DRENFIKOL-259202 format. One record per residue: residue in one letter; residue number from 1; x, y, z of N, C-alpha, C in turn. Coordinates in pm, whole numbers, plus 50000, padded with zeros to 5 digits. Layout:
DRENFIKOL-259202
+---+-----+-------+-------+-------+-------+-------+-------+-------+-------+-------+
! r !   k !   n_x !   n_y !   n_z !  ca_x !  ca_y !  ca_z !   c_x !   c_y !   c_z !
+---+-----+-------+-------+-------+-------+-------+-------+-------+-------+-------+
! A ! NUM !     X !     Y !     Z !     X !     Y !     Z !     X !     Y !     Z !
...
+---+-----+-------+-------+-------+-------+-------+-------+-------+-------+-------+
***
This chain:
DRENFIKOL-259202
+---+-----+-------+-------+-------+-------+-------+-------+-------+-------+-------+
! r !   k !   n_x !   n_y !   n_z !  ca_x !  ca_y !  ca_z !   c_x !   c_y !   c_z !
+---+-----+-------+-------+-------+-------+-------+-------+-------+-------+-------+
! M !   1 ! 31165 ! 14354 ! 13686 ! 31153 ! 14427 ! 13810 ! 31148 ! 14581 ! 13812 !
! L !   2 ! 31063 ! 14669 ! 13824 ! 31098 ! 14802 ! 13822 ! 31168 ! 14865 ! 13927 !
! R !   3 ! 31260 ! 14936 ! 13891 ! 31357 ! 14973 ! 13977 ! 31355 ! 15146 ! 14003 !
! V !   4 ! 31304 ! 15203 ! 14103 ! 31253 ! 15336 ! 14122 ! 31368 ! 15427 ! 14207 !
! L !   5 ! 31416 ! 15532 ! 14165 ! 31483 ! 15630 ! 14267 ! 31414 ! 15736 ! 14279 !
! A !   6 ! 31417 ! 15758 ! 14427 ! 31342 ! 15866 ! 14499 ! 31451 ! 15967 ! 14529 !
! A !   7 ! 31482 ! 16063 ! 14463 ! 31591 ! 16189 ! 14523 ! 31511 ! 16234 ! 14649 !
! T !   8 ! 31592 ! 16245 ! 14752 ! 31535 ! 16325 ! 14860 ! 31650 ! 16404 ! 14938 !
! D !   9 ! 31586 ! 16533 ! 14999 ! 31698 ! 16634 ! 15080 ! 31637 ! 16597 ! 15213 !
! F !  10 ! 31543 ! 16485 ! 15244 ! 31496 ! 16470 ! 15372 ! 31412 ! 16591 ! 15467 !
! S !  11 ! 31373 ! 16671 ! 15343 ! 31282 ! 16772 ! 15423 ! 31174 ! 16721 ! 15454 !
! S !  12 ! 31056 ! 16772 ! 15520 ! 30920 ! 16715 ! 15570 ! 30848 ! 16729 ! 15443 !
! D !  13 ! 30844 ! 16814 ! 15369 ! 30770 ! 16827 ! 15233 ! 30807 ! 16730 ! 15117 !
! G !  14 ! 30923 ! 16684 ! 15134 ! 30980 ! 16580 ! 15050 ! 30922 ! 16418 ! 15061 !
! R !  15 ! 30846 ! 16403 ! 15194 ! 30803 ! 16265 ! 15210 ! 30687 ! 16212 ! 15130 !
! V !  16 ! 30609 ! 16321 ! 15074 ! 30512 ! 16271 ! 14962 ! 30575 ! 16230 ! 14828 !
! V !  17 ! 30724 ! 16274 ! 14821 ! 30779 ! 16202 ! 14696 ! 30827 ! 16061 ! 14726 !
! V !  18 ! 30872 ! 16037 ! 14854 ! 30910 ! 15899 ! 14892 ! 30769 ! 15791 ! 14904 !
! D !  19 ! 30668 ! 15880 ! 14959 ! 30551 ! 15795 ! 14957 ! 30486 ! 15733 ! 14822 !
! F !  20 ! 30495 ! 15826 ! 14716 ! 30459 ! 15815 ! 14579 ! 30552 ! 15710 ! 14521 !
! A !  21 ! 30676 ! 15709 ! 14555 ! 30760 ! 15623 ! 14488 ! 30774 ! 15469 ! 14561 !
! A !  22 ! 30741 ! 15448 ! 14692 ! 30716 ! 15361 ! 14770 ! 30595 ! 15278 ! 14716 !
! D !  23 ! 30470 ! 15382 ! 14716 ! 30364 ! 15298 ! 14669 ! 30358 ! 15248 ! 14533 !
! L !  24 ! 30417 ! 15301 ! 14429 ! 30429 ! 15256 ! 14299 ! 30535 ! 15123 ! 14296 !
! V !  25 ! 30624 ! 15127 ! 14381 ! 30710 ! 15033 ! 14402 ! 30658 ! 14896 ! 14446 !
! R !  26 ! 30548 ! 14928 ! 14556 ! 30483 ! 14835 ! 14626 ! 30388 ! 14767 ! 14546 !
! R !  27 ! 30323 ! 14818 ! 14451 ! 30228 ! 14794 ! 14333 ! 30292 ! 14696 ! 14230 !
! S !  28 ! 30421 ! 14736 ! 14217 ! 30486 ! 14706 ! 14075 ! 30558 ! 14570 ! 14107 !
! G !  29 ! 30587 ! 14539 ! 14238 ! 30670 ! 14442 ! 14269 ! 30814 ! 14469 ! 14268 !
! G !  30 ! 30855 ! 14620 ! 14225 ! 31014 ! 14669 ! 14214 ! 31101 ! 14663 ! 14319 !
! K !  31 ! 31199 ! 14749 ! 14330 ! 31276 ! 14783 ! 14410 ! 31296 ! 14934 ! 14409 !
! M !  32 ! 31296 ! 14980 ! 14541 ! 31307 ! 15131 ! 14559 ! 31475 ! 15179 ! 14615 !
! Y !  33 ! 31490 ! 15280 ! 14562 ! 31609 ! 15335 ! 14590 ! 31610 ! 15483 ! 14630 !
! L !  34 ! 31699 ! 15510 ! 14740 ! 31628 ! 15664 ! 14824 ! 31783 ! 15731 ! 14808 !
! L !  35 ! 31811 ! 15844 ! 14729 ! 31963 ! 15888 ! 14740 ! 31934 ! 16033 ! 14797 !
! H !  36 ! 32025 ! 16080 ! 14873 ! 32030 ! 16225 ! 14897 ! 32175 ! 16277 ! 14850 !
! A !  37 ! 32184 ! 16373 ! 14760 ! 32276 ! 16412 ! 14712 ! 32331 ! 16524 ! 14826 !
! V !  38 ! 32462 ! 16546 ! 14872 ! 32513 ! 16637 ! 14960 ! 32596 ! 16716 ! 14886 !
! E !  39 ! 32572 ! 16847 ! 14884 ! 32659 ! 16950 ! 14816 ! 32751 ! 16971 ! 14893 !
! P !  40 ! 32898 ! 16994 ! 14817 ! 32987 ! 17038 ! 14897 ! 32975 ! 17177 ! 14979 !
! C !  41 ! 32904 ! 17256 ! 14929 ! 32860 ! 17386 ! 14997 ! 32821 ! 17339 ! 15149 !
! M !  42 ! 32755 ! 17244 ! 15146 ! 32695 ! 17196 ! 15305 ! 32814 ! 17115 ! 15388 !
! I !  43 ! 32891 ! 17050 ! 15316 ! 33010 ! 16993 ! 15370 ! 33117 ! 17113 ! 15401 !
! D !  44 ! 33113 ! 17210 ! 15349 ! 33227 ! 17334 ! 15376 ! 33186 ! 17388 ! 15478 !
! A !  45 ! 33048 ! 17445 ! 15478 ! 32959 ! 17486 ! 15608 ! 32968 ! 17419 ! 15728 !
! A !  46 ! 32939 ! 17295 ! 15726 ! 32951 ! 17217 ! 15838 ! 33114 ! 17230 ! 15880 !
! G !  47 ! 33203 ! 17208 ! 15794 ! 33344 ! 17203 ! 15827 ! 33397 ! 17346 ! 15895 !
! C !  48 ! 33341 ! 17457 ! 15837 ! 33373 ! 17572 ! 15884 ! 33298 ! 17631 ! 16033 !
! L !  49 ! 33189 ! 17543 ! 16041 ! 33104 ! 17589 ! 16165 ! 33169 ! 17525 ! 16281 !
! S !  50 ! 33229 ! 17403 ! 16235 ! 33283 ! 17278 ! 16368 ! 33404 ! 17351 ! 16375 !
! N !  51 ! 33469 ! 17424 ! 16291 ! 33621 ! 17462 ! 16343 ! 33624 ! 17573 ! 16422 !
! E !  52 ! 33501 ! 17616 ! 16493 ! 33490 ! 17711 ! 16575 ! 33543 ! 17850 ! 16513 !
! G !  53 ! 33531 ! 17897 ! 16399 ! 33560 ! 18023 ! 16347 ! 33710 ! 18016 ! 16315 !
! S !  54 ! 33784 ! 17915 ! 16317 ! 33912 ! 17907 ! 16271 ! 33932 ! 17937 ! 16094 !
! P !  55 ! 34017 ! 18035 ! 16075 ! 34023 ! 18048 ! 15924 ! 34066 ! 17939 ! 15839 !
! R !  56 ! 34006 ! 17948 ! 15710 ! 34063 ! 17816 ! 15646 ! 34206 ! 17842 ! 15618 !
! G !  57 ! 34244 ! 17742 ! 15560 ! 34387 ! 17721 ! 15486 ! 34482 ! 17690 ! 15597 !
! G !  58 ! 34480 ! 17678 ! 15746 ! 34581 ! 17642 ! 15827 ! 34578 ! 17478 ! 15820 !
! E !  59 ! 34692 ! 17424 ! 15850 ! 34717 ! 17283 ! 15846 ! 34595 ! 17219 ! 15969 !
! D !  60 ! 34578 ! 17271 ! 16093 ! 34493 ! 17237 ! 16160 ! 34362 ! 17241 ! 16117 !
! A !  61 ! 34282 ! 17332 ! 16074 ! 34175 ! 17373 ! 15999 ! 34150 ! 17278 ! 15895 !
! E !  62 ! 34235 ! 17253 ! 15818 ! 34226 ! 17167 ! 15705 ! 34205 ! 17035 ! 15755 !
! G !  63 ! 34281 ! 16935 ! 15850 ! 34256 ! 16852 ! 15917 ! 34135 ! 16815 ! 15967 !
! K !  64 ! 34086 ! 16936 ! 16037 ! 33933 ! 16926 ! 16105 ! 33851 ! 16961 ! 15985 !
! G !  65 ! 33818 ! 17017 ! 15875 ! 33767 ! 17017 ! 15773 ! 33748 ! 16882 ! 15720 !
! A !  66 ! 33869 ! 16778 ! 15702 ! 33867 ! 16670 ! 15621 ! 33776 ! 16582 ! 15722 !
! Q !  67 ! 33809 ! 16608 ! 15839 ! 33707 ! 16503 ! 15946 ! 33571 ! 16518 ! 15938 !
! H !  68 ! 33557 ! 16652 ! 15950 ! 33400 ! 16707 ! 15945 ! 33322 ! 16644 ! 15801 !
! H !  69 ! 33435 ! 16684 ! 15695 ! 33356 ! 16632 ! 15572 ! 33318 ! 16504 ! 15570 !
! A !  70 ! 33416 ! 16409 ! 15608 ! 33379 ! 16272 ! 15614 ! 33273 ! 16246 ! 15697 !
! S !  71 ! 33254 ! 16302 ! 15814 ! 33158 ! 16296 ! 15927 ! 33015 ! 16322 ! 15853 !
! L !  72 ! 33010 ! 16427 ! 15804 ! 32889 ! 16492 ! 15746 ! 32838 ! 16377 ! 15634 !
! L !  73 ! 32934 ! 16344 ! 15555 ! 32880 ! 16236 ! 15463 ! 32856 ! 16111 ! 15546 !
! E !  74 ! 32942 ! 16063 ! 15622 ! 32880 ! 15965 ! 15702 ! 32739 ! 15957 ! 15779 !
! I !  75 ! 32732 ! 16064 ! 15841 ! 32582 ! 16112 ! 15903 ! 32477 ! 16101 ! 15775 !
! S !  76 ! 32524 ! 16159 ! 15672 ! 32390 ! 16168 ! 15577 ! 32382 ! 16047 ! 15526 !
! N !  77 ! 32467 ! 15960 ! 15510 ! 32451 ! 15828 ! 15469 ! 32391 ! 15732 ! 15565 !
! H !  78 ! 32421 ! 15727 ! 15689 ! 32370 ! 15687 ! 15793 ! 32210 ! 15703 ! 15793 !
! R !  79 ! 32176 ! 15834 ! 15779 ! 32032 ! 15882 ! 15778 ! 31989 ! 15818 ! 15653 !
! A !  80 ! 32042 ! 15799 ! 15541 ! 31959 ! 15754 ! 15421 ! 31944 ! 15603 ! 15458 !
! R !  81 ! 32030 ! 15541 ! 15494 ! 32001 ! 15393 ! 15514 ! 31902 ! 15347 ! 15642 !
! C !  82 ! 31911 ! 15464 ! 15736 ! 31797 ! 15435 ! 15830 ! 31646 ! 15478 ! 15783 !
! A !  83 ! 31653 ! 15578 ! 15691 ! 31520 ! 15600 ! 15623 ! 31458 ! 15494 ! 15521 !
! A !  84 ! 31571 ! 15451 ! 15451 ! 31551 ! 15341 ! 15376 ! 31491 ! 15205 ! 15455 !
! E !  85 ! 31541 ! 15196 ! 15559 ! 31492 ! 15084 ! 15662 ! 31342 ! 15104 ! 15691 !
! K !  86 ! 31304 ! 15221 ! 15743 ! 31188 ! 15213 ! 15780 ! 31095 ! 15256 ! 15689 !
! I !  87 ! 31109 ! 15304 ! 15561 ! 31025 ! 15293 ! 15434 ! 31021 ! 15153 ! 15411 !
! S !  88 ! 31138 ! 15081 ! 15421 ! 31089 ! 14906 ! 15368 ! 31025 ! 14874 ! 15455 !
! K !  89 ! 31010 ! 14887 ! 15592 ! 30926 ! 14817 ! 15691 ! 30775 ! 14893 ! 15657 !
! R !  90 ! 30755 ! 15008 ! 15659 ! 30616 ! 15067 ! 15648 ! 30570 ! 15033 ! 15499 !
! W !  91 ! 30638 ! 15012 ! 15398 ! 30554 ! 14963 ! 15266 ! 30579 ! 14832 ! 15224 !
! D !  92 ! 30671 ! 14751 ! 15301 ! 30692 ! 14601 ! 15297 ! 30745 ! 14598 ! 15135 !
! I !  93 ! 30848 ! 14663 ! 15114 ! 30917 ! 14634 ! 14996 ! 31078 ! 14677 ! 15011 !
! P !  94 ! 31161 ! 14638 ! 14923 ! 31297 ! 14641 ! 14945 ! 31314 ! 14790 ! 14911 !
! V !  95 ! 31399 ! 14858 ! 14994 ! 31477 ! 14967 ! 14980 ! 31611 ! 14992 ! 15006 !
! Y !  96 ! 31697 ! 15049 ! 14916 ! 31840 ! 15098 ! 14927 ! 31854 ! 15230 ! 14934 !
! G !  97 ! 31916 ! 15282 ! 15040 ! 31964 ! 15412 ! 15101 ! 32073 ! 15434 ! 15071 !
! K !  98 ! 32130 ! 15605 ! 15022 ! 32268 ! 15619 ! 15003 ! 32266 ! 15753 ! 14989 !
! A !  99 ! 32376 ! 15805 ! 15051 ! 32390 ! 15945 ! 15052 ! 32546 ! 15954 ! 14962 !
! E ! 100 ! 32559 ! 16060 ! 14876 ! 32653 ! 16094 ! 14770 ! 32714 ! 16234 ! 14795 !
! E ! 101 ! 32836 ! 16271 ! 14777 ! 32873 ! 16385 ! 14772 ! 32811 ! 16447 ! 14629 !
! A ! 102 ! 32795 ! 16545 ! 14600 ! 32774 ! 16610 ! 14462 ! 32795 ! 16733 ! 14431 !
! D ! 103 ! 32901 ! 16757 ! 14363 ! 32939 ! 16880 ! 14298 ! 32821 ! 16933 ! 14226 !
! D ! 104 ! 32750 ! 16842 ! 14125 ! 32635 ! 16877 ! 14066 ! 32526 ! 16780 ! 14102 !
! V ! 105 ! 32426 ! 16840 ! 14147 ! 32304 ! 16745 ! 14197 ! 32249 ! 16655 ! 14089 !
! V ! 106 ! 32230 ! 16738 ! 13963 ! 32180 ! 16667 ! 13852 ! 32262 ! 16549 ! 13820 !
! E ! 107 ! 32384 ! 16555 ! 13796 ! 32492 ! 16474 ! 13766 ! 32519 ! 16376 ! 13830 !
! C ! 108 ! 32479 ! 16396 ! 13963 ! 32494 ! 16269 ! 14085 ! 32392 ! 16212 ! 14066 !
! I ! 109 ! 32284 ! 16255 ! 14034 ! 32151 ! 16151 ! 14029 ! 32168 ! 16075 ! 13918 !
! F ! 110 ! 32211 ! 16134 ! 13805 ! 32214 ! 16042 ! 13670 ! 32318 ! 15965 ! 13685 !
! R ! 111 ! 32413 ! 15980 ! 13750 ! 32547 ! 15880 ! 13753 ! 32497 ! 15754 ! 13850 !
! F ! 112 ! 32404 ! 15792 ! 13952 ! 32365 ! 15700 ! 14024 ! 32263 ! 15603 ! 13952 !
! C ! 113 ! 32165 ! 15664 ! 13883 ! 32072 ! 15630 ! 13778 ! 32138 ! 15502 ! 13716 !
! E ! 114 ! 32260 ! 15535 ! 13643 ! 32321 ! 15446 ! 13551 ! 32386 ! 15349 ! 13642 !
! R ! 115 ! 32457 ! 15382 ! 13732 ! 32508 ! 15257 ! 13823 ! 32417 ! 15146 ! 13848 !
! H ! 116 ! 32285 ! 15160 ! 13887 ! 32201 ! 15094 ! 13954 ! 32092 ! 15089 ! 13851 !
! D ! 117 ! 32114 ! 15092 ! 13726 ! 32018 ! 15051 ! 13630 ! 31881 ! 15091 ! 13669 !
! I ! 118 ! 31844 ! 15218 ! 13721 ! 31742 ! 15286 ! 13763 ! 31644 ! 15291 ! 13632 !
! Q ! 119 ! 31506 ! 15275 ! 13640 ! 31428 ! 15286 ! 13523 ! 31333 ! 15389 ! 13514 !
! L ! 120 ! 31302 ! 15445 ! 13675 ! 31235 ! 15568 ! 13679 ! 31286 ! 15640 ! 13800 !
! L ! 121 ! 31275 ! 15781 ! 13755 ! 31333 ! 15873 ! 13867 ! 31208 ! 15964 ! 13926 !
! V ! 122 ! 31181 ! 15966 ! 14054 ! 31087 ! 16045 ! 14105 ! 31135 ! 16135 ! 14204 !
! I ! 123 ! 31091 ! 16288 ! 14153 ! 31157 ! 16390 ! 14228 ! 31048 ! 16468 ! 14248 !
! G ! 124 ! 31061 ! 16590 ! 14365 ! 30953 ! 16671 ! 14394 ! 30998 ! 16815 ! 14332 !
! N ! 125 ! 30885 ! 16902 ! 14332 ! 30883 ! 17021 ! 14288 ! 30828 ! 17097 ! 14370 !
! R ! 126 ! 30912 ! 17202 ! 14439 ! 30858 ! 17261 ! 14571 ! 30781 ! 17398 ! 14536 !
! H ! 127 ! 30796 ! 17450 ! 14414 ! 30746 ! 17575 ! 14337 ! 30783 ! 17691 ! 14404 !
! H ! 128 ! 30911 ! 17719 ! 14357 ! 30992 ! 17818 ! 14432 ! 30924 ! 17937 ! 14340 !
! S ! 129 ! 30986 ! 18046 ! 14422 ! 30909 ! 18183 ! 14373 ! 30980 ! 18213 ! 14237 !
! L ! 130 ! 30893 ! 18304 ! 14154 ! 30942 ! 18324 ! 14010 ! 31097 ! 18386 ! 13996 !
! L ! 131 ! 31116 ! 18475 ! 14086 ! 31266 ! 18529 ! 14086 ! 31369 ! 18423 ! 14168 !
! S ! 132 ! 31342 ! 18358 ! 14217 ! 31438 ! 18227 ! 14279 ! 31461 ! 18114 ! 14149 !
! S ! 133 ! 31359 ! 18105 ! 14094 ! 31357 ! 18027 ! 13963 ! 31437 ! 18067 ! 13844 !
! I ! 134 ! 31421 ! 18195 ! 13833 ! 31483 ! 18257 ! 13725 ! 31649 ! 18283 ! 13777 !
! L ! 135 ! 31673 ! 18336 ! 13896 ! 31816 ! 18345 ! 13918 ! 31885 ! 18211 ! 13923 !
! L ! 136 ! 31828 ! 18101 ! 14011 ! 31881 ! 17990 ! 14037 ! 31837 ! 17880 ! 13954 !
! G ! 137 ! 31752 ! 17879 ! 13893 ! 31688 ! 17751 ! 13814 ! 31626 ! 17674 ! 13934 !
! S ! 138 ! 31572 ! 17552 ! 13872 ! 31517 ! 17466 ! 13946 ! 31587 ! 17328 ! 13935 !
! T ! 139 ! 31626 ! 17267 ! 14052 ! 31692 ! 17137 ! 14029 ! 31584 ! 17034 ! 13939 !
! A ! 140 ! 31466 ! 17040 ! 13977 ! 31365 ! 16951 ! 13929 ! 31349 ! 16978 ! 13778 !
! A ! 141 ! 31372 ! 17118 ! 13744 ! 31362 ! 17147 ! 13605 ! 31490 ! 17102 ! 13510 !
! R ! 142 ! 31612 ! 17129 ! 13583 ! 31726 ! 17078 ! 13531 ! 31733 ! 16915 ! 13504 !
! L ! 143 ! 31637 ! 16836 ! 13594 ! 31674 ! 16699 ! 13586 ! 31565 ! 16650 ! 13480 !
! V ! 144 ! 31451 ! 16722 ! 13484 ! 31367 ! 16689 ! 13383 ! 31433 ! 16723 ! 13223 !
! R ! 145 ! 31499 ! 16826 ! 13213 ! 31532 ! 16848 ! 13076 ! 31658 ! 16785 ! 13033 !
! A ! 146 ! 31731 ! 16736 ! 13143 ! 31882 ! 16640 ! 13115 ! 31833 ! 16502 ! 13118 !
! A ! 147 ! 31703 ! 16463 ! 13136 ! 31666 ! 16302 ! 13166 ! 31719 ! 16225 ! 13057 !
! R ! 148 ! 31750 ! 16106 ! 13116 ! 31777 ! 16001 ! 13023 ! 31694 ! 15886 ! 13034 !
! I ! 149 ! 31620 ! 15918 ! 13133 ! 31512 ! 15778 ! 13175 ! 31376 ! 15881 ! 13211 !
! P ! 150 ! 31254 ! 15800 ! 13209 ! 31130 ! 15863 ! 13263 ! 31155 ! 15956 ! 13406 !
! V ! 151 ! 31080 ! 16048 ! 13406 ! 31094 ! 16119 ! 13535 ! 30949 ! 16170 ! 13595 !
! T ! 152 ! 30923 ! 16122 ! 13712 ! 30788 ! 16187 ! 13758 ! 30816 ! 16282 ! 13859 !
! V ! 153 ! 30731 ! 16402 ! 13839 ! 30761 ! 16518 ! 13920 ! 30643 ! 16535 ! 14020 !
! V ! 154 ! 30647 ! 16489 ! 14138 ! 30567 ! 16503 ! 14241 ! 30557 ! 16620 ! 14311 !
! P ! 155 ! 30428 ! 16717 ! 14314 ! 30444 ! 16843 ! 14367 ! 30465 ! 16849 ! 14525 !
! C ! 156 ! 30532 ! 16888 ! 14575 ! 30544 ! 16897 ! 14748 ! 30488 ! 17006 ! 14789 !
! V ! 157 ! 30383 ! 16997 ! 14861 ! 30303 ! 17109 ! 14931 ! 30334 ! 17104 ! 15073 !
! A ! 158 ! 30391 ! 17222 ! 15115 ! 30419 ! 17241 ! 15261 ! 30294 ! 17226 ! 15341 !
! Q ! 159 ! 30281 ! 17176 ! 15461 ! 30147 ! 17149 ! 15545 ! 30187 ! 17203 ! 15652 !
+---+-----+-------+-------+-------+-------+-------+-------+-------+-------+-------+
***
């Protein structure tokens, strides 16, 4: 049974990645996994915004930050599970959805692949500008270069 991971950020242009992976799994009789890697900067931003401008470092701010940290992860995980349920019903396939905190998105995805014995990784490529690709690199490119399993890159075209 083929185990396929679709890495997602829940963006609208990423739906093509999910559909590609789901169709492949449906035709192969396998199982699909859906992973959303939540970067700490997003968690920190959510904590800072929800602390109503409180400076970081105070005991009260840290307590609220920890609550929002857990809250954002819970929300992201709930969203991944709900998306997995919808995909499962739509495509009539088994789907497991999960969100995990990721200091490094690439390592997070590969650790997930190892834990779940994933055989194929399906990712999207957004075609960033040349400047952003040079300065920031591309997560898709990093995943392909560091891959320990086959990777399918699906072009994401904004509509």
